[in-house]
C-alpha positions in Angstrom: 0.0 0.0 0.0 1.3 3.5 -0.9 1.2 6.3 1.7 -0.8 9.3 0.7 0.5 12.9 0.8 -2.0 13.5 3.7 -0.5 10.6 5.6 3.0 12.0 4.9 1.9 15.4 6.0 0.7 14.0 9.3 4.3 12.9 10.1 5.9 16.2 9.0 6.2 16.4 5.2 4.9 19.6 3.6 5.2 21.6 6.9 7.6 24.5 7.4 10.5 24.4 8.0 11.9 21.7 5.7 15.1 21.1 3.7 14.6 20.5 0.0 17.5 18.6 -1.6 17.8 18.9 -5.4 18.8 15.4 -6.5 18.7 16.2 -10.2 16.9 18.6 -12.5 13.2 18.5 -11.3 13.8 15.8 -8.7 13.8 16.8 -5.0 13.9 15.0 -1.6 12.1 16.8 1.2 13.4 16.4 4.7 11.3 18.0 7.5 13.3 20.0 10.1 12.3 18.9 13.6 13.0 21.7 16.1 10.8 20.3 18.8 11.2 16.6 18.7 8.3 14.4 19.6 9.0 10.7 19.2 5.5 9.7 18.2 4.7 12.4 15.6 7.3 13.3 13.1 10.0 12.2 10.6 12.9 14.4 9.6 16.2 16.0 10.6 16.4 16.7 14.3 17.8 20.1 15.3 16.9 20.7 18.9 15.9 24.3 19.8 18.6 24.6 22.4 21.2 24.2 19.6 20.5 27.8 18.3 19.6 31.2 19.6 18.1 32.9 16.6 17.1 32.2 13.0 20.6 32.9 11.6 22.0 30.1 13.8 19.2 27.7 12.7 20.0 28.5 9.0 23.7 27.8 9.6 23.0 24.6 11.5 20.8 23.3 8.8 23.4 24.2 6.2 26.1 22.3 8.1 23.8 19.3 8.5 23.1 19.4 4.7 26.9 19.4 4.1 27.1 16.3 6.3 24.5 14.7 4.1 26.4 15.7 0.9 29.7 14.3 2.3 28.1 11.1 3.6 28.5 11.8 7.3 25.8 10.6 9.7 23.0 13.1 10.6 20.6 13.0 13.6 17.1 12.0 12.4 13.8 10.7 13.4 12.8 7.9 11.0 9.8 5.6 10.6 10.4 2.0 11.4 8.5 0.2 8.6 7.3 -3.2 9.6 4.6 -3.0 6.9 4.2 -0.5 4.1 1.4 1.6 5.7 2.8 1.7 9.3 3.6 5.4 10.1 3.4 5.5 13.9 6.7 3.9 15.1 9.8 6.1 14.9 13.5 5.6 15.8 15.9 8.3 16.8 19.4 7.7 15.4 22.3 9.0 13.4 21.9 7.8 9.9 23.9 8.2 6.7 21.8 9.5 3.7 23.3 7.4 1.0 23.4 8.0 -2.8 23.0 11.8 -2.4 25.1 13.6 -5.1 23.4 16.9 -4.6 25.3 20.2 -4.8 22.1 22.3 -4.2 19.5 22.5 -1.5 17.0 25.0 -0.1 15.9 25.5 3.5 12.2 26.6 3.3 11.0 28.5 6.3 7.6 29.8 4.9 5.6 30.4 1.7 7.9 33.3 0.8 11.0 32.7 2.9 13.9 30.4 2.0 17.6 30.1 1.8 19.4 28.4 -1.1 22.5 26.4 -0.3 25.4 25.5 -2.7 28.3 23.2 -2.1 30.1 23.9 -5.4 30.5 27.5 -4.4 29.8 27.4 -0.7 27.1 29.8 0.0 23.8 30.6 1.7 21.5 32.9 -0.3 18.2 34.3 1.0 15.2 34.4 -1.3 11.5 35.0 -1.2 10.9 32.6 -4.1 10.6 29.0 -2.9 11.0 26.0 -5.1 7.9 24.6 -6.8 7.1 21.7 -9.2 9.1 18.8 -10.3 9.0 15.4 -8.6 9.0 15.4 -4.8 10.0 12.5 -2.7 10.1 11.6 1.0 13.2 10.4 3.0 11.8 6.9 2.4 11.5 7.4 -1.4 7.8 7.8 -1.4 6.3 10.2 -4.0 4.7 13.3 -2.4 2.1 15.4 -4.3 0.6 18.6 -2.9 -1.8 21.1 -4.6 -0.6 22.7 -7.8 3.0 21.5 -7.6 3.7 23.1 -4.2 6.2 21.4 -1.9 4.1 22.3 1.1 0.6 21.3 2.3 -2.0 24.0 1.8 -5.7 23.6 2.6 -6.6 26.4 0.1 
């Protein structure tokens, strides 16, 4: 059974903030950013609130975690433990390696018009009010995600 985008939203996908990794032209992996970790509710990269004092520190911390992903170093995540395809309620907290990522670009999306583009080829963090849209969107477990009108976030509009 395939998980729906609504089910994926319930565990963190399509909610701000999230990291959007560009895997190839038009192919993205979304990784929710978990600032307040709750073991029963979410999947994503864990960045505890006590690790930063302001939004600039959060942006830099996510950038450094993304570089860890790019270079194959383990990152702290909350992940679903899949015992059957539709099981979404059991999570494990661990350091994992995100394998097969050859991305040189990513975007930290904080809101509908607030994001930061990352580049590893020319190390940089660039603010923008134009968030990515369209293409093929995938979860950390390689499940296809589809939100309204090609958005990468969930909107009830």
